[in-house]
C-alpha positions in Angstrom: -2.9 -10.1 -3.6 -5.8 -9.3 -1.3 -4.3 -11.7 1.3 -0.9 -10.0 1.0 -2.5 -6.6 1.4 -4.5 -7.8 4.5 -1.3 -9.3 6.0 0.5 -6.0 5.5 -2.3 -4.0 7.1 -2.4 -6.4 10.1 1.4 -6.5 10.6 2.0 -2.9 11.6 5.0 -2.9 9.4 6.0 0.2 7.4 6.7 -1.4 4.0 4.6 -3.3 1.6 6.3 -4.8 -1.4 4.8 -6.8 -4.2 6.1 -8.3 -7.4 4.6 -10.9 -9.7 5.9 -14.4 -9.8 7.7 -13.8 -13.1 10.0 -11.3 -11.4 13.4 -11.6 -9.6 13.9 -9.1 -6.8 17.4 -7.9 -5.9 17.1 -7.1 -2.2 20.4 -5.1 -2.1 19.3 -2.9 -5.0 15.8 -2.5 -3.4 17.3 -1.4 -0.1 19.7 1.0 -1.9 16.8 2.6 -3.7 14.7 2.9 -0.6 17.5 4.6 1.3 17.1 7.5 -1.1 13.5 8.3 0.1 12.7 10.3 3.2 12.1 8.2 6.3 8.9 10.2 7.2 6.0 10.1 4.8 4.5 7.7 2.4 6.3 6.5 -0.8 4.8 4.5 -3.7 7.6 3.5 -6.0 7.7 1.2 -9.0 7.4 1.6 -12.7 4.4 1.4 -15.0 4.5 -1.6 -17.3 2.9 0.5 -20.1 3.8 3.9 -21.4 0.2 4.9 -21.5 -2.4 5.2 -18.7 -4.9 2.6 -17.9 -8.4 3.9 -17.2 -10.4 2.4 -14.3 -13.9 1.4 -15.1 -15.3 3.1 -12.0 -18.4 5.1 -12.5 -17.9 8.8 -13.1 -17.0 11.3 -11.7 -14.3 9.4 -9.7 -12.9 7.5 -12.8 -9.2 7.9 -12.5 -6.1 6.7 -14.4 -4.1 4.0 -12.7 -0.9 2.1 -13.5 0.1 -1.5 -13.3 3.6 -2.1 -12.2 6.8 -3.8 -12.8 7.0 -4.2 -9.0 5.9 -1.7 -6.5 6.8 -0.7 -3.0 4.6 1.3 -0.8 6.1 2.9 2.3 3.8 3.5 5.1 0.7 2.4 3.3 -0.9 3.7 6.3 -1.5 1.0 8.8 -4.2 2.7 10.8 -5.2 5.1 8.0 -9.0 4.4 7.6 -9.2 4.6 3.7 -6.6 1.8 3.4 -8.4 -0.3 6.1 -11.7 0.2 4.3 -10.2 -1.5 1.3 -9.0 -4.6 3.1 -10.5 -8.1 3.2 -13.1 -8.8 0.4 -13.3 -5.1 -0.3 -9.9 -5.3 -2.1 -11.4 -7.9 -4.5 -14.6 -5.9 -4.7 -12.5 -2.8 -5.7 -10.7 -4.9 -8.3 -14.0 -6.1 -9.8 -15.4 -2.5 -9.7 -12.5 -1.1 -11.7 -12.1 -4.2 -13.8 -8.4 -4.3 -13.6 -5.8 -6.8 -12.2 -4.5 -6.8 -8.7 -1.4 -4.7 -9.3 -3.5 -2.0 -11.0 -5.9 -2.3 -8.0 -3.0 -1.4 -5.6 -2.2 1.5 -7.9 -5.8 2.6 -7.9 -6.0 2.4 -4.1 -2.8 4.3 -3.5 -3.4 7.0 -6.1 -7.2 7.4 -6.2 -8.3 6.5 -2.7 -5.2 7.5 -0.6 -4.0 10.4 -2.8 -0.5 9.0 -3.3 1.5 9.3 -6.5 3.8 6.7 -8.2 7.4 7.7 -8.1 8.7 5.9 -11.2 12.1 4.3 -11.1 14.0 2.9 -14.1 15.3 0.1 -11.9 12.1 -2.0 -12.2 11.8 -4.1 -15.4 9.0 -6.1 -17.0 8.9 -8.7 -19.8 7.1 -6.0 -21.9 10.5 -4.4 -22.6 13.6 -5.8 -24.4 15.5 -7.2 -21.5 18.5 -8.2 -23.6 19.4 -4.5 -23.8 20.5 -4.5 -20.2 24.3 -5.1 -19.9 25.6 -7.6 -17.4 27.1 -4.8 -15.2 23.7 -3.1 -15.1 22.0 -6.2 -13.9 23.6 -5.8 -10.4 21.9 -2.5 -9.9 18.3 -3.4 -11.0 15.6 -3.8 -8.4 13.4 -6.2 -10.4 13.9 -8.2 -13.6 11.4 -10.3 -15.4 11.1 -12.8 -18.2 8.4 -14.0 -20.5 7.2 -13.9 -24.1 7.4 -10.5 -25.8 6.4 -10.0 -29.5 6.4 -13.8 -29.9 9.9 -14.4 -28.6 11.4 -15.5 -25.3 12.5 -12.3 -23.6 15.1 -12.8 -20.9 18.2 -11.0 -19.6 21.4 -11.7 -21.5 23.7 -13.4 -19.0 26.2 -16.2 -19.5 26.2 -19.3 -17.2 26.7 -20.8 -14.7 23.5 -22.6 -15.8 22.5 -23.3 -19.4 19.4 -21.7 -20.9 17.8 -25.2 -20.8 18.5 -25.5 -17.0 17.6 -21.8 -16.3 15.2 -20.5 -19.0 14.4 -17.4 -16.9 18.1 -16.8 -16.2 17.2 -16.0 -12.6 19.3 -18.8 -11.2 22.3 -17.5 -13.0 21.6 -14.0 -11.9 21.2 -15.1 -8.3 24.6 -16.8 -8.5 26.2 -13.7 -9.9 24.7 -11.6 -7.0 25.2 -14.2 -4.3 28.0 -16.6 -5.4 28.2 -18.2 -1.9 24.6 -19.6 -2.2 25.0 -23.4 -1.6 23.4 -24.4 -4.8 25.5 -22.1 -7.0 28.3 -23.9 -8.8 31.7 -22.8 -7.6 33.6 -21.2 -10.4 37.2 -22.4 -10.7 39.8 -19.7 -10.9 41.8 -19.9 -14.2 
């Protein structure tokens, strides 16, 4: 993620978004969510994967609580803001090693502990650490991120019928994509009955 962070800082763009490779991002839902935030000012939005804080292993007195995410978006992560720039390059990895937490937690640590931002939690971000089958098919259209994985020893995926079988699409992301974007060339065309 250090390379992503550096590319963002060098780009001059206003938004930095990161999700892990076991997530599906619904761009329409993401844009709808972001429209609800003020255009001016910084925004750090996502959802903690755990319902308890994670404590950074930074030496006292600066030890702070940080959160890992189910996806996160940082608006205006301050290109030109010196604290953010001071955490670019190998310093991102050094910070991650210092606090002994993974990269998504490192971003949370940087935003909350170094830049003074605060996570604005949204229920539209989902991780494989929750029971994804509880989301109804109609709700899936509104979610910003969805995940899949093994939870409590069982495959944890969204409940969604076809067009691909679970064997062809174990994450159910291909089927979800075809529900959201049926005109995608690789999506099977459903025959009207």
